[in-house]
C-alpha positions as CSV (number, residue, x, y, z in Angstrom):
1,M,-10.5,6.7,-3.1
2,S,-12.3,4.2,-2.3
3,G,-12.0,1.9,0.5
4,K,-10.4,-0.9,-1.4
5,K,-8.2,1.2,-3.3
6,L,-7.3,2.8,-0.3
7,V,-6.3,-0.3,1.5
8,K,-4.5,-1.8,-1.7
9,Q,-2.6,1.7,-1.6
10,H,-1.7,1.0,1.9
11,N,-0.3,-2.9,0.7
12,Y,1.5,-1.6,-1.3
13,L,3.3,1.0,0.5
14,C,4.1,-1.5,3.3
15,I,5.7,-4.1,0.7
16,L,8.2,-1.2,-0.6
17,L,8.7,-0.2,2.4
18,D,10.1,-4.2,3.1
19,Y,11.9,-3.8,0.2
20,Y,13.4,-0.2,0.0
21,G,13.7,1.1,3.5
22,N,16.5,0.5,4.6
23,L,17.8,3.1,1.6
24,L,15.9,5.2,3.4
25,T,17.0,7.8,6.2
26,Q,16.6,6.7,9.9
27,R,14.3,9.4,10.5
28,R,11.7,8.9,7.5
29,Q,11.9,5.4,7.7
30,Q,10.9,5.7,11.0
31,I,8.3,8.2,10.2
32,L,6.9,6.0,7.1
33,N,6.7,3.0,9.6
34,M,5.0,4.7,12.1
35,S,2.5,5.6,9.7
36,L,2.3,2.6,8.0
37,E,2.9,-0.3,10.3
38,D,1.7,0.8,13.6
39,D,-1.0,3.3,11.7
40,M,-0.7,6.7,14.2
41,S,-1.6,9.3,12.7
42,L,0.3,12.8,11.7
43,S,-0.6,14.8,14.9
44,E,0.9,10.8,16.6
45,I,3.7,10.5,15.2
46,A,4.5,14.8,15.9
47,E,3.6,14.9,19.6
48,K,5.8,11.5,19.6
49,L,8.6,12.8,18.0
50,E,8.6,16.4,19.2
51,I,7.8,17.8,15.2
52,S,5.2,19.8,13.7
53,R,2.3,17.7,11.9
54,Q,3.9,19.4,8.7
55,A,7.1,17.9,8.7
56,V,5.6,14.5,9.8
57,H,3.5,15.1,5.9
58,D,6.3,16.1,3.7
59,N,8.9,13.6,5.3
60,I,5.9,10.8,4.4
61,Q,4.8,12.4,0.9
62,Q,8.6,12.3,0.1
63,A,9.9,8.8,2.2
64,V,6.9,7.1,-0.6
65,E,8.0,9.2,-3.3
66,Q,11.7,7.4,-2.1
67,L,10.4,4.3,-2.4
68,K,8.4,4.1,-6.2
69,Q,11.1,5.7,-7.6
70,Y,12.9,3.0,-6.0
71,E,10.4,0.0,-7.7
72,R,10.9,2.1,-10.8
73,N,14.5,2.4,-11.3
74,L,15.1,-1.2,-9.7
75,G,11.7,-3.2,-10.3
76,M,12.0,-5.9,-7.5
77,V,8.7,-5.9,-6.0
78,R,7.5,-6.2,-10.0
79,K,9.7,-9.0,-10.8
80,D,9.3,-11.0,-7.3
81,Q,5.4,-10.5,-7.9
82,S,6.0,-11.6,-11.6
83,L,7.7,-14.7,-10.5
84,V,4.6,-15.5,-7.9
85,N,2.5,-15.4,-10.6
86,K,4.0,-17.9,-12.5
87,V,4.4,-20.0,-9.5
88,D,1.2,-20.0,-9.0
89,H,0.0,-20.6,-12.7
90,I,2.3,-23.9,-12.5
91,L,0.8,-24.9,-9.5
92,N,-3.1,-24.3,-10.7
93,N,-2.8,-25.3,-14.1
94,Y,-0.5,-28.5,-14.4
95,E,-1.3,-32.2,-12.6
96,F,1.4,-33.1,-10.1
97,E,-0.9,-36.3,-8.0
98,Q,2.1,-38.4,-8.8
99,K,4.4,-35.9,-7.2
100,P,3.5,-34.2,-4.3
101,E,6.7,-32.8,-3.3
102,I,6.7,-30.7,-6.2
103,V,3.9,-28.6,-4.9
104,C,5.7,-28.7,-1.9
105,E,8.6,-27.4,-3.2
106,L,6.4,-25.0,-5.3
107,E,5.0,-23.9,-2.6
108,E,8.4,-23.1,-0.6
109,L,9.3,-21.4,-3.6
110,K,6.8,-19.0,-3.5
111,S,7.1,-17.5,0.0
112,M,10.7,-17.5,-0.3
113,I,10.1,-14.7,-3.0
114,L,7.5,-12.2,-0.9
C-alpha cells in the first residue's frame, strides 16, 4: 500500500475511533489508541501491557473491524462528511460579500460537525 493510502487509512481509523471508540471494550480502545494516537509498535504495546504481540495484533484487527461495522450500520462519519461537503459547496459557490456574518456562521457550523 502506498504511503498516501496508509496515511488516508490511518486518518480514517482515527476518525472512526473518535466517533465510535467508546463502543469498544476499554482494552481494545486502549490498544487502538496506543497504536493510532501514540504511534506505538506492536512490540511496544505488548511490553507495556504485558501481553503477546499476537494478542495486540488480534485486538487491533478486531477493534478496526468493529469500528468499520459501526460505520456501516450507523453511517455517522459519512453523514457528517456530507454535511461538511455541503457547507463547503455553499461557501465556494455563493457570494456573501454583503453578509460576512453568514460566512462566519457557516464556518462555525462546519467546525462543529467534525
